[in-house]
C-alpha positions as CSV (number, residue, x, y, z in Angstrom):
1,M,44.5,-27.7,33.5
2,T,43.1,-31.0,32.5
3,W,45.7,-31.6,29.7
4,C,48.5,-31.5,32.2
5,W,47.7,-35.1,33.2
6,N,47.5,-36.5,29.7
7,G,51.2,-36.7,29.0
8,V,51.2,-33.5,26.9
9,T,54.4,-32.0,26.0
10,V,54.5,-28.6,24.4
11,R,57.5,-27.9,21.9
12,V,58.3,-24.2,21.5
13,L,60.9,-23.4,18.9
14,N,64.1,-22.0,20.5
15,L,62.8,-23.1,24.0
16,G,62.6,-26.8,23.7
17,D,60.0,-29.1,25.3
18,L,57.8,-27.7,28.0
19,D,56.3,-30.2,30.5
20,P,53.0,-28.7,31.7
21,R,53.5,-30.4,35.1
22,S,56.5,-28.2,36.0
23,P,55.5,-24.8,37.7
24,L,57.9,-22.8,35.5
25,S,56.6,-24.4,32.3
26,R,52.9,-23.6,33.4
27,V,53.8,-20.0,34.0
28,L,55.5,-19.8,30.6
29,L,52.5,-21.4,28.9
30,Q,50.1,-19.0,30.6
31,V,52.2,-16.0,29.5
32,L,52.3,-17.3,25.9
33,G,48.5,-17.8,26.0
34,A,48.1,-14.1,27.3
35,V,50.3,-12.8,24.6
36,A,48.3,-14.8,22.0
37,E,45.2,-13.4,23.4
38,L,46.5,-9.9,23.3
39,E,47.6,-10.2,19.7
40,R,44.2,-11.5,18.7
41,S,42.5,-8.6,20.3
42,L,44.9,-6.1,18.5
43,I,44.1,-7.8,15.2
44,R,40.3,-7.4,15.9
45,E,40.7,-3.8,16.8
46,R,42.7,-3.0,13.7
47,T,40.2,-4.9,11.6
48,V,37.2,-3.0,13.1
49,S,39.1,0.3,12.7
50,G,39.9,-0.4,9.0
51,M,36.5,-1.4,8.2
52,R,35.1,1.9,9.8
53,A,37.6,4.0,7.8
54,A,36.6,2.0,4.5
55,K,32.9,2.8,5.3
56,Q,33.7,6.6,5.8
57,R,35.4,6.5,2.4
58,G,32.2,5.2,0.9
59,A,33.4,1.5,0.3
60,R,30.7,-1.2,0.6
61,I,31.7,-3.8,3.2
62,G,30.5,-7.5,2.6
63,R,29.8,-9.8,-0.3
64,P,29.1,-8.4,-3.6
65,A,25.5,-8.5,-4.8
66,S,24.7,-11.6,-6.9
67,L,22.2,-9.6,-9.1
68,T,22.6,-6.2,-10.6
69,P,19.7,-3.6,-10.2
70,E,18.5,-4.4,-13.8
71,Q,18.6,-8.0,-13.0
72,L,16.5,-7.4,-9.9
73,K,13.9,-5.8,-12.0
74,A,13.8,-8.5,-14.4
75,V,13.5,-11.1,-11.6
76,L,10.5,-9.3,-10.3
77,A,9.0,-9.0,-13.8
78,M,9.5,-12.8,-14.4
79,R,8.0,-13.6,-11.0
80,A,5.0,-11.2,-11.7
81,T,4.2,-13.3,-14.8
82,G,4.0,-16.4,-12.7
83,Q,7.4,-17.9,-13.5
84,S,8.7,-20.2,-10.7
85,A,11.3,-19.3,-8.4
86,A,13.4,-22.4,-9.7
87,A,13.0,-21.4,-13.4
88,T,13.9,-17.8,-12.6
89,A,16.9,-19.0,-10.5
90,R,18.2,-21.1,-13.4
91,A,17.8,-18.1,-15.8
92,F,19.9,-15.9,-13.7
93,G,22.4,-18.5,-12.3
94,V,21.5,-18.0,-8.7
95,S,19.8,-19.9,-6.0
96,E,16.1,-20.2,-5.5
97,R,16.7,-18.7,-2.0
98,T,18.1,-15.6,-3.8
99,I,15.1,-15.2,-5.9
100,R,12.7,-15.7,-2.9
101,R,14.7,-13.1,-0.9
102,V,14.3,-10.7,-3.9
103,S,10.6,-11.3,-4.1
104,E,10.1,-11.0,-0.4
105,A,12.0,-7.7,-0.1
106,A,9.9,-6.2,-3.0
107,S,6.6,-7.1,-1.3
């Protein structure tokens, strides 16, 4: 552990200061690290499980669409008349990249 030699002291509530140079403190820190890693893995499993269940219920996962289906049609119509991506983006309050992505997907 490289941080052992940098004068690091770890303070754990209800345990006091842990000096990473002492063998007992090192073991305790490794156990705390393992518990933290386990907890993170459990959180990830629960998140994936919840997302899977939501998908089965028909929920849409992810960011909401910035344009409605009607707006998508209007964007394509404006682009078909030769309107620039910048002007179309300003008209709908979205980025030029969004307009280009819609146009590319329709091609």
